[in-house]
PDB file of the backbone (N, CA, C, O) and the ligand in Angstrom, with CONECT records:
HET     ZN  A 101       1
ATOM      1  N   MET A   1      -5.819  -6.953 -11.001  1.00  0.00           N
ATOM      2  CA  MET A   1      -5.435  -7.359  -9.651  1.00  0.00           C
ATOM      3  C   MET A   1      -6.453  -6.853  -8.640  1.00  0.00           C
ATOM      4  O   MET A   1      -7.311  -6.031  -8.963  1.00  0.00           O
ATOM      5  N   GLN A   2      -6.349  -7.345  -7.426  1.00  0.00           N
ATOM      6  CA  GLN A   2      -7.164  -6.838  -6.335  1.00  0.00           C
ATOM      7  C   GLN A   2      -6.345  -5.881  -5.486  1.00  0.00           C
ATOM      8  O   GLN A   2      -5.149  -6.081  -5.273  1.00  0.00           O
ATOM      9  N   CYS A   3      -7.010  -4.841  -5.007  1.00  0.00           N
ATOM     10  CA  CYS A   3      -6.351  -3.897  -4.106  1.00  0.00           C
ATOM     11  C   CYS A   3      -5.891  -4.641  -2.844  1.00  0.00           C
ATOM     12  O   CYS A   3      -6.642  -5.427  -2.267  1.00  0.00           O
ATOM     13  N   SER A   4      -4.650  -4.381  -2.429  1.00  0.00           N
ATOM     14  CA  SER A   4      -4.107  -5.056  -1.249  1.00  0.00           C
ATOM     15  C   SER A   4      -4.711  -4.531   0.045  1.00  0.00           C
ATOM     16  O   SER A   4      -4.582  -5.156   1.098  1.00  0.00           O
ATOM     17  N   VAL A   5      -5.371  -3.377  -0.039  1.00  0.00           N
ATOM     18  CA  VAL A   5      -5.974  -2.807   1.166  1.00  0.00           C
ATOM     19  C   VAL A   5      -7.436  -3.220   1.288  1.00  0.00           C
ATOM     20  O   VAL A   5      -7.831  -3.804   2.297  1.00  0.00           O
ATOM     21  N   CYS A   6      -8.240  -2.922   0.270  1.00  0.00           N
ATOM     22  CA  CYS A   6      -9.689  -3.107   0.395  1.00  0.00           C
ATOM     23  C   CYS A   6     -10.220  -4.284  -0.411  1.00  0.00           C
ATOM     24  O   CYS A   6     -11.365  -4.691  -0.216  1.00  0.00           O
ATOM     25  N   GLY A   7      -9.414  -4.840  -1.315  1.00  0.00           N
ATOM     26  CA  GLY A   7      -9.860  -6.002  -2.074  1.00  0.00           C
ATOM     27  C   GLY A   7     -10.653  -5.670  -3.318  1.00  0.00           C
ATOM     28  O   GLY A   7     -11.059  -6.577  -4.045  1.00  0.00           O
ATOM     29  N   ALA A   8     -10.885  -4.389  -3.585  1.00  0.00           N
ATOM     30  CA  ALA A   8     -11.601  -3.996  -4.798  1.00  0.00           C
ATOM     31  C   ALA A   8     -10.714  -4.195  -6.022  1.00  0.00           C
ATOM     32  O   ALA A   8      -9.498  -4.343  -5.906  1.00  0.00           O
ATOM     33  N   GLU A   9     -11.337  -4.196  -7.188  1.00  0.00           N
ATOM     34  CA  GLU A   9     -10.581  -4.284  -8.424  1.00  0.00           C
ATOM     35  C   GLU A   9      -9.657  -3.069  -8.518  1.00  0.00           C
ATOM     36  O   GLU A   9     -10.097  -1.935  -8.331  1.00  0.00           O
ATOM     37  N   ALA A  10      -8.389  -3.307  -8.806  1.00  0.00           N
ATOM     38  CA  ALA A  10      -7.412  -2.221  -8.824  1.00  0.00           C
ATOM     39  C   ALA A  10      -6.428  -2.445  -9.960  1.00  0.00           C
ATOM     40  O   ALA A  10      -6.331  -3.536 -10.521  1.00  0.00           O
ATOM     41  N   GLU A  11      -5.709  -1.392 -10.278  1.00  0.00           N
ATOM     42  CA  GLU A  11      -4.739  -1.436 -11.354  1.00  0.00           C
ATOM     43  C   GLU A  11      -3.349  -1.695 -10.780  1.00  0.00           C
ATOM     44  O   GLU A  11      -2.964  -1.104  -9.771  1.00  0.00           O
ATOM     45  N   ASP A  12      -2.615  -2.566 -11.421  1.00  0.00           N
ATOM     46  CA  ASP A  12      -1.252  -2.871 -10.986  1.00  0.00           C
ATOM     47  C   ASP A  12      -0.286  -1.964 -11.739  1.00  0.00           C
ATOM     48  O   ASP A  12      -0.094  -2.127 -12.944  1.00  0.00           O
ATOM     49  N   LEU A  13       0.316  -1.023 -11.045  1.00  0.00           N
ATOM     50  CA  LEU A  13       1.241  -0.075 -11.679  1.00  0.00           C
ATOM     51  C   LEU A  13       2.693  -0.450 -11.403  1.00  0.00           C
ATOM     52  O   LEU A  13       3.604   0.336 -11.662  1.00  0.00           O
ATOM     53  N   THR A  14       2.898  -1.632 -10.885  1.00  0.00           N
ATOM     54  CA  THR A  14       4.242  -2.054 -10.498  1.00  0.00           C
ATOM     55  C   THR A  14       5.194  -2.005 -11.687  1.00  0.00           C
ATOM     56  O   THR A  14       4.891  -2.523 -12.762  1.00  0.00           O
ATOM     57  N   SER A  15       6.332  -1.387 -11.483  1.00  0.00           N
ATOM     58  CA  SER A  15       7.360  -1.351 -12.518  1.00  0.00           C
ATOM     59  C   SER A  15       8.685  -1.770 -11.895  1.00  0.00           C
ATOM     60  O   SER A  15       8.780  -1.980 -10.686  1.00  0.00           O
ATOM     61  N   GLY A  16       9.694  -1.887 -12.731  1.00  0.00           N
ATOM     62  CA  GLY A  16      10.989  -2.300 -12.228  1.00  0.00           C
ATOM     63  C   GLY A  16      11.679  -1.243 -11.385  1.00  0.00           C
ATOM     64  O   GLY A  16      12.704  -1.507 -10.757  1.00  0.00           O
ATOM     65  N   ASP A  17      11.105  -0.035 -11.377  1.00  0.00           N
ATOM     66  CA  ASP A  17      11.771   1.068 -10.684  1.00  0.00           C
ATOM     67  C   ASP A  17      11.637   0.985  -9.176  1.00  0.00           C
ATOM     68  O   ASP A  17      12.376   1.641  -8.441  1.00  0.00           O
ATOM     69  N   PHE A  18      10.704   0.187  -8.723  1.00  0.00           N
ATOM     70  CA  PHE A  18      10.410   0.170  -7.294  1.00  0.00           C
ATOM     71  C   PHE A  18      10.384  -1.266  -6.813  1.00  0.00           C
ATOM     72  O   PHE A  18       9.827  -2.145  -7.471  1.00  0.00           O
ATOM     73  N   ASP A  19      10.989  -1.497  -5.661  1.00  0.00           N
ATOM     74  CA  ASP A  19      11.099  -2.826  -5.086  1.00  0.00           C
ATOM     75  C   ASP A  19       9.858  -3.123  -4.250  1.00  0.00           C
ATOM     76  O   ASP A  19       9.892  -3.043  -3.022  1.00  0.00           O
ATOM     77  N   GLY A  20       8.783  -3.462  -4.914  1.00  0.00           N
ATOM     78  CA  GLY A  20       7.546  -3.709  -4.194  1.00  0.00           C
ATOM     79  C   GLY A  20       6.362  -3.596  -5.127  1.00  0.00           C
ATOM     80  O   GLY A  20       6.500  -3.724  -6.344  1.00  0.00           O
ATOM     81  N   LEU A  21       5.211  -3.359  -4.559  1.00  0.00           N
ATOM     82  CA  LEU A  21       3.956  -3.350  -5.286  1.00  0.00           C
ATOM     83  C   LEU A  21       3.474  -1.909  -5.448  1.00  0.00           C
ATOM     84  O   LEU A  21       3.520  -1.129  -4.498  1.00  0.00           O
ATOM     85  N   VAL A  22       3.016  -1.557  -6.639  1.00  0.00           N
ATOM     86  CA  VAL A  22       2.428  -0.234  -6.853  1.00  0.00           C
ATOM     87  C   VAL A  22       0.999  -0.446  -7.336  1.00  0.00           C
ATOM     88  O   VAL A  22       0.763  -1.143  -8.323  1.00  0.00           O
ATOM     89  N   VAL A  23       0.058   0.155  -6.637  1.00  0.00           N
ATOM     90  CA  VAL A  23      -1.360  -0.112  -6.877  1.00  0.00           C
ATOM     91  C   VAL A  23      -2.114   1.197  -7.070  1.00  0.00           C
ATOM     92  O   VAL A  23      -1.854   2.188  -6.387  1.00  0.00           O
ATOM     93  N   ARG A  24      -3.050   1.182  -8.011  1.00  0.00           N
ATOM     94  CA  ARG A  24      -3.993   2.298  -8.111  1.00  0.00           C
ATOM     95  C   ARG A  24      -5.391   1.725  -7.915  1.00  0.00           C
ATOM     96  O   ARG A  24      -5.876   0.914  -8.704  1.00  0.00           O
ATOM     97  N   CYS A  25      -6.016   2.176  -6.838  1.00  0.00           N
ATOM     98  CA  CYS A  25      -7.341   1.682  -6.474  1.00  0.00           C
ATOM     99  C   CYS A  25      -8.310   2.849  -6.473  1.00  0.00           C
ATOM    100  O   CYS A  25      -7.967   3.949  -6.040  1.00  0.00           O
ATOM    101  N   LYS A  26      -9.517   2.612  -6.958  1.00  0.00           N
ATOM    102  CA  LYS A  26     -10.511   3.704  -6.995  1.00  0.00           C
ATOM    103  C   LYS A  26     -10.838   4.200  -5.593  1.00  0.00           C
ATOM    104  O   LYS A  26     -11.084   5.389  -5.388  1.00  0.00           O
ATOM    105  N   ARG A  27     -10.839   3.287  -4.632  1.00  0.00           N
ATOM    106  CA  ARG A  27     -11.173   3.673  -3.255  1.00  0.00           C
ATOM    107  C   ARG A  27      -9.969   4.221  -2.507  1.00  0.00           C
ATOM    108  O   ARG A  27     -10.075   5.222  -1.798  1.00  0.00           O
ATOM    109  N   CYS A  28      -8.826   3.568  -2.664  1.00  0.00           N
ATOM    110  CA  CYS A  28      -7.663   3.860  -1.823  1.00  0.00           C
ATOM    111  C   CYS A  28      -6.677   4.807  -2.497  1.00  0.00           C
ATOM    112  O   CYS A  28      -5.761   5.307  -1.844  1.00  0.00           O
ATOM    113  N   GLY A  29      -6.848   5.058  -3.778  1.00  0.00           N
ATOM    114  CA  GLY A  29      -5.895   5.902  -4.485  1.00  0.00           C
ATOM    115  C   GLY A  29      -4.656   5.107  -4.875  1.00  0.00           C
ATOM    116  O   GLY A  29      -4.664   3.876  -4.889  1.00  0.00           O
ATOM    117  N   GLU A  30      -3.591   5.840  -5.191  1.00  0.00           N
ATOM    118  CA  GLU A  30      -2.331   5.174  -5.560  1.00  0.00           C
ATOM    119  C   GLU A  30      -1.474   5.002  -4.324  1.00  0.00           C
ATOM    120  O   GLU A  30      -1.375   5.902  -3.490  1.00  0.00           O
ATOM    121  N   TYR A  31      -0.866   3.855  -4.216  1.00  0.00           N
ATOM    122  CA  TYR A  31       0.044   3.630  -3.094  1.00  0.00           C
ATOM    123  C   TYR A  31       1.035   2.543  -3.471  1.00  0.00           C
ATOM    124  O   TYR A  31       0.850   1.803  -4.437  1.00  0.00           O
ATOM    125  N   GLU A  32       2.083   2.474  -2.684  1.00  0.00           N
ATOM    126  CA  GLU A  32       3.114   1.459  -2.869  1.00  0.00           C
ATOM    127  C   GLU A  32       3.250   0.655  -1.578  1.00  0.00           C
ATOM    128  O   GLU A  32       3.102   1.181  -0.475  1.00  0.00           O
ATOM    129  N   VAL A  33       3.530  -0.608  -1.745  1.00  0.00           N
ATOM    130  CA  VAL A  33       3.877  -1.431  -0.583  1.00  0.00           C
ATOM    131  C   VAL A  33       5.259  -2.007  -0.837  1.00  0.00           C
ATOM    132  O   VAL A  33       5.456  -2.782  -1.773  1.00  0.00           O
ATOM    133  N   ALA A  34       6.202  -1.632  -0.012  1.00  0.00           N
ATOM    134  CA  ALA A  34       7.574  -2.122  -0.178  1.00  0.00           C
ATOM    135  C   ALA A  34       7.619  -3.639  -0.009  1.00  0.00           C
ATOM    136  O   ALA A  34       6.874  -4.214   0.784  1.00  0.00           O
ATOM    137  N   ASP A  35       8.499  -4.266  -0.763  1.00  0.00           N
ATOM    138  CA  ASP A  35       8.653  -5.719  -0.711  1.00  0.00           C
ATOM    139  C   ASP A  35       8.766  -6.246   0.714  1.00  0.00           C
ATOM    140  O   ASP A  35       8.133  -7.238   1.075  1.00  0.00           O
ATOM    141  N   GLY A  36       9.577  -5.569   1.512  1.00  0.00           N
ATOM    142  CA  GLY A  36       9.835  -6.019   2.868  1.00  0.00           C
ATOM    143  C   GLY A  36       8.633  -5.922   3.779  1.00  0.00           C
ATOM    144  O   GLY A  36       8.616  -6.519   4.856  1.00  0.00           O
ATOM    145  N   ALA A  37       7.617  -5.166   3.354  1.00  0.00           N
ATOM    146  CA  ALA A  37       6.429  -4.979   4.175  1.00  0.00           C
ATOM    147  C   ALA A  37       5.251  -5.805   3.693  1.00  0.00           C
ATOM    148  O   ALA A  37       4.251  -5.941   4.399  1.00  0.00           O
ATOM    149  N   LEU A  38       5.365  -6.360   2.490  1.00  0.00           N
ATOM    150  CA  LEU A  38       4.186  -6.929   1.831  1.00  0.00           C
ATOM    151  C   LEU A  38       3.550  -8.083   2.600  1.00  0.00           C
ATOM    152  O   LEU A  38       2.338  -8.097   2.812  1.00  0.00           O
ATOM    153  N   ASN A  39       4.358  -9.039   3.014  1.00  0.00           N
ATOM    154  CA  ASN A  39       3.788 -10.200   3.700  1.00  0.00           C
ATOM    155  C   ASN A  39       3.077  -9.809   4.987  1.00  0.00           C
ATOM    156  O   ASN A  39       1.968 -10.266   5.265  1.00  0.00           O
ATOM    157  N   ALA A  40       3.732  -8.959   5.764  1.00  0.00           N
ATOM    158  CA  ALA A  40       3.138  -8.525   7.021  1.00  0.00           C
ATOM    159  C   ALA A  40       1.889  -7.690   6.762  1.00  0.00           C
ATOM    160  O   ALA A  40       0.896  -7.789   7.483  1.00  0.00           O
ATOM    161  N   PHE A  41       1.959  -6.868   5.722  1.00  0.00           N
ATOM    162  CA  PHE A  41       0.827  -6.009   5.378  1.00  0.00           C
ATOM    163  C   PHE A  41      -0.406  -6.849   5.049  1.00  0.00           C
ATOM    164  O   PHE A  41      -1.509  -6.556   5.511  1.00  0.00           O
ATOM    165  N   LEU A  42      -0.210  -7.882   4.257  1.00  0.00           N
ATOM    166  CA  LEU A  42      -1.343  -8.708   3.821  1.00  0.00           C
ATOM    167  C   LEU A  42      -1.922  -9.539   4.955  1.00  0.00           C
ATOM    168  O   LEU A  42      -3.056 -10.010   4.868  1.00  0.00           O
ATOM    169  N   ARG A  43      -1.153  -9.718   6.009  1.00  0.00           N
ATOM    170  CA  ARG A  43      -1.639 -10.477   7.161  1.00  0.00           C
ATOM    171  C   ARG A  43      -2.475  -9.619   8.111  1.00  0.00           C
ATOM    172  O   ARG A  43      -3.192 -10.146   8.962  1.00  0.00           O
ATOM    173  N   LEU A  44      -2.380  -8.300   7.962  1.00  0.00           N
ATOM    174  CA  LEU A  44      -3.154  -7.412   8.834  1.00  0.00           C
ATOM    175  C   LEU A  44      -4.641  -7.514   8.499  1.00  0.00           C
ATOM    176  O   LEU A  44      -5.005  -7.928   7.398  1.00  0.00           O
ATOM    177  N   ASP A  45      -5.490  -7.140   9.437  1.00  0.00           N
ATOM    178  CA  ASP A  45      -6.907  -7.076   9.081  1.00  0.00           C
ATOM    179  C   ASP A  45      -7.179  -5.745   8.361  1.00  0.00           C
ATOM    180  O   ASP A  45      -6.320  -4.867   8.283  1.00  0.00           O
ATOM    181  N   TYR A  46      -8.377  -5.638   7.852  1.00  0.00           N
ATOM    182  CA  TYR A  46      -8.706  -4.503   6.990  1.00  0.00           C
ATOM    183  C   TYR A  46      -8.430  -3.157   7.666  1.00  0.00           C
ATOM    184  O   TYR A  46      -7.790  -2.284   7.079  1.00  0.00           O
ATOM    185  N   ASP A  47      -8.906  -2.996   8.880  1.00  0.00           N
ATOM    186  CA  ASP A  47      -8.734  -1.723   9.577  1.00  0.00           C
ATOM    187  C   ASP A  47      -7.260  -1.368   9.750  1.00  0.00           C
ATOM    188  O   ASP A  47      -6.876  -0.206   9.617  1.00  0.00           O
ATOM    189  N   ALA A  48      -6.443  -2.368  10.044  1.00  0.00           N
ATOM    190  CA  ALA A  48      -5.017  -2.132  10.240  1.00  0.00           C
ATOM    191  C   ALA A  48      -4.336  -1.767   8.919  1.00  0.00           C
ATOM    192  O   ALA A  48      -3.411  -0.956   8.902  1.00  0.00           O
ATOM    193  N   ARG A  49      -4.792  -2.361   7.818  1.00  0.00           N
ATOM    194  CA  ARG A  49      -4.219  -2.003   6.508  1.00  0.00           C
ATOM    195  C   ARG A  49      -4.578  -0.572   6.142  1.00  0.00           C
ATOM    196  O   ARG A  49      -3.742   0.178   5.638  1.00  0.00           O
ATOM    197  N   VAL A  50      -5.826  -0.198   6.398  1.00  0.00           N
ATOM    198  CA  VAL A  50      -6.245   1.173   6.129  1.00  0.00           C
ATOM    199  C   VAL A  50      -5.425   2.139   6.980  1.00  0.00           C
ATOM    200  O   VAL A  50      -4.979   3.178   6.493  1.00  0.00           O
ATOM    201  N   ALA A  51      -5.230   1.797   8.237  1.00  0.00           N
ATOM    202  CA  ALA A  51      -4.468   2.658   9.145  1.00  0.00           C
ATOM    203  C   ALA A  51      -3.017   2.795   8.671  1.00  0.00           C
ATOM    204  O   ALA A  51      -2.450   3.886   8.717  1.00  0.00           O
ATOM    205  N   ALA A  52      -2.424   1.698   8.221  1.00  0.00           N
ATOM    206  CA  ALA A  52      -1.041   1.740   7.740  1.00  0.00           C
ATOM    207  C   ALA A  52      -0.938   2.612   6.494  1.00  0.00           C
ATOM    208  O   ALA A  52       0.023   3.364   6.332  1.00  0.00           O
ATOM    209  N   LEU A  53      -1.922   2.507   5.622  1.00  0.00           N
ATOM    210  CA  LEU A  53      -1.919   3.330   4.412  1.00  0.00           C
ATOM    211  C   LEU A  53      -2.077   4.809   4.766  1.00  0.00           C
ATOM    212  O   LEU A  53      -1.412   5.666   4.185  1.00  0.00           O
ATOM    213  N   GLU A  54      -2.955   5.099   5.717  1.00  0.00           N
ATOM    214  CA  GLU A  54      -3.141   6.485   6.148  1.00  0.00           C
ATOM    215  C   GLU A  54      -1.854   7.065   6.719  1.00  0.00           C
ATOM    216  O   GLU A  54      -1.498   8.214   6.455  1.00  0.00           O
ATOM    217  N   LYS A  55      -1.173   6.258   7.496  1.00  0.00           N
ATOM    218  CA  LYS A  55       0.094   6.690   8.092  1.00  0.00           C
ATOM    219  C   LYS A  55       1.116   6.982   6.989  1.00  0.00           C
ATOM    220  O   LYS A  55       1.833   7.982   7.042  1.00  0.00           O
ATOM    221  N   ALA A  56       1.171   6.102   5.999  1.00  0.00           N
ATOM    222  CA  ALA A  56       2.097   6.304   4.882  1.00  0.00           C
ATOM    223  C   ALA A  56       1.707   7.544   4.089  1.00  0.00           C
ATOM    224  O   ALA A  56       2.570   8.283   3.613  1.00  0.00           O
ATOM    225  N   ARG A  57       0.415   7.767   3.952  1.00  0.00           N
ATOM    226  CA  ARG A  57      -0.062   8.920   3.187  1.00  0.00           C
ATOM    227  C   ARG A  57       0.343  10.231   3.874  1.00  0.00           C
ATOM    228  O   ARG A  57       0.740  11.194   3.218  1.00  0.00           O
ATOM    229  N   GLU A  58       0.235  10.247   5.190  1.00  0.00           N
ATOM    230  CA  GLU A  58       0.653  11.443   5.937  1.00  0.00           C
ATOM    231  C   GLU A  58       2.148  11.682   5.760  1.00  0.00           C
ATOM    232  O   GLU A  58       2.584  12.816   5.563  1.00  0.00           O
ATOM    233  N   ALA A  59       2.922  10.616   5.832  1.00  0.00           N
ATOM    234  CA  ALA A  59       4.369  10.742   5.703  1.00  0.00           C
ATOM    235  C   ALA A  59       4.765  11.191   4.306  1.00  0.00           C
ATOM    236  O   ALA A  59       5.782  11.863   4.133  1.00  0.00           O
ATOM    237  N   ALA A  60       3.969  10.824   3.307  1.00  0.00           N
ATOM    238  CA  ALA A  60       4.309  11.135   1.921  1.00  0.00           C
ATOM    239  C   ALA A  60       4.040  12.598   1.588  1.00  0.00           C
ATOM    240  O   ALA A  60       4.618  13.138   0.645  1.00  0.00           O
ATOM    241  N   ALA A  61       3.162  13.243   2.361  1.00  0.00           N
ATOM    242  CA  ALA A  61       2.879  14.671   2.169  1.00  0.00           C
ATOM    243  C   ALA A  61       2.581  15.013   0.707  1.00  0.00           C
ATOM    244  O   ALA A  61       3.190  15.920   0.140  1.00  0.00           O
ATOM    245  N   GLY A  62       1.653  14.292   0.110  1.00  0.00           N
ATOM    246  CA  GLY A  62       1.213  14.617  -1.233  1.00  0.00           C
ATOM    247  C   GLY A  62       1.804  13.736  -2.322  1.00  0.00           C
ATOM    248  O   GLY A  62       1.226  13.607  -3.401  1.00  0.00           O
ATOM    249  N   ASP A  63       2.948  13.131  -2.046  1.00  0.00           N
ATOM    250  CA  ASP A  63       3.496  12.168  -2.995  1.00  0.00           C
ATOM    251  C   ASP A  63       2.753  10.831  -2.847  1.00  0.00           C
ATOM    252  O   ASP A  63       1.935  10.659  -1.943  1.00  0.00           O
ATOM    253  N   ARG A  64       3.050   9.903  -3.742  1.00  0.00           N
ATOM    254  CA  ARG A  64       2.439   8.582  -3.630  1.00  0.00           C
ATOM    255  C   ARG A  64       2.958   7.897  -2.370  1.00  0.00           C
ATOM    256  O   ARG A  64       4.167   7.735  -2.203  1.00  0.00           O
ATOM    257  N   PRO A  65       2.051   7.496  -1.484  1.00  0.00           N
ATOM    258  CA  PRO A  65       2.501   6.904  -0.214  1.00  0.00           C
ATOM    259  C   PRO A  65       3.135   5.530  -0.398  1.00  0.00           C
ATOM    260  O   PRO A  65       2.733   4.751  -1.262  1.00  0.00           O
ATOM    261  N   THR A  66       4.117   5.258   0.420  1.00  0.00           N
ATOM    262  CA  THR A  66       4.756   3.951   0.431  1.00  0.00           C
ATOM    263  C   THR A  66       4.617   3.327   1.809  1.00  0.00           C
ATOM    264  O   THR A  66       5.079   3.883   2.805  1.00  0.00           O
ATOM    265  N   VAL A  67       3.979   2.175   1.854  1.00  0.00           N
ATOM    266  CA  VAL A  67       3.887   1.439   3.111  1.00  0.00           C
ATOM    267  C   VAL A  67       5.182   0.667   3.301  1.00  0.00           C
ATOM    268  O   VAL A  67       5.546  -0.170   2.475  1.00  0.00           O
ATOM    269  N   ARG A  68       5.866   0.952   4.386  1.00  0.00           N
ATOM    270  CA  ARG A  68       7.133   0.279   4.683  1.00  0.00           C
ATOM    271  C   ARG A  68       6.971  -0.566   5.941  1.00  0.00           C
ATOM    272  O   ARG A  68       6.031  -0.389   6.716  1.00  0.00           O
ATOM    273  N   ALA A  69       7.886  -1.461   6.118  1.00  0.00           N
ATOM    274  CA  ALA A  69       7.809  -2.360   7.274  1.00  0.00           C
ATOM    275  C   ALA A  69       7.681  -1.557   8.574  1.00  0.00           C
ATOM    276  O   ALA A  69       6.995  -1.978   9.506  1.00  0.00           O
ATOM    277  N   ASP A  70       8.341  -0.408   8.627  1.00  0.00           N
ATOM    278  CA  ASP A  70       8.301   0.427   9.821  1.00  0.00           C
ATOM    279  C   ASP A  70       6.896   0.926  10.150  1.00  0.00           C
ATOM    280  O   ASP A  70       6.579   1.198  11.308  1.00  0.00           O
ATOM    281  N   ASP A  71       6.051   1.043   9.110  1.00  0.00           N
ATOM    282  CA  ASP A  71       4.706   1.569   9.319  1.00  0.00           C
ATOM    283  C   ASP A  71       3.775   0.538   9.944  1.00  0.00           C
ATOM    284  O   ASP A  71       2.669   0.870  10.369  1.00  0.00           O
ATOM    285  N   LEU A  72       4.216  -0.695   9.999  1.00  0.00           N
ATOM    286  CA  LEU A  72       3.314  -1.773  10.405  1.00  0.00           C
ATOM    287  C   LEU A  72       3.439  -2.125  11.871  1.00  0.00           C
ATOM    288  O   LEU A  72       2.677  -2.945  12.383  1.00  0.00           O
ATOM    289  N   SER A  73       4.387  -1.517  12.546  1.00  0.00           N
ATOM    290  CA  SER A  73       4.568  -1.863  13.949  1.00  0.00           C
ATOM    291  C   SER A  73       3.627  -1.068  14.833  1.00  0.00           C
ATOM    292  O   SER A  73       3.641  -1.231  16.053  1.00  0.00           O
TER     293      SER A  73
HETATM  294 ZN    ZN A 101      -8.430  -0.251  -2.354  1.00  0.00          ZN2+
END
């Protein structure tokens, strides 16, 4: 798959345990995008996607970050 943030080749770690996309990217690391946020997330430009991921990463405090719809506003 392609990374949803940077477009680089990435690994799809999505499992049934999580309602959304789980990605491992060499550039962006591991992250999740919740189902409810995915469409809006993919419509953002690159800088905005990076910013949303950074915001999720701060909120996760060391855990795998999850981009949620709330992070996109
Ligand atoms: Zn990436």
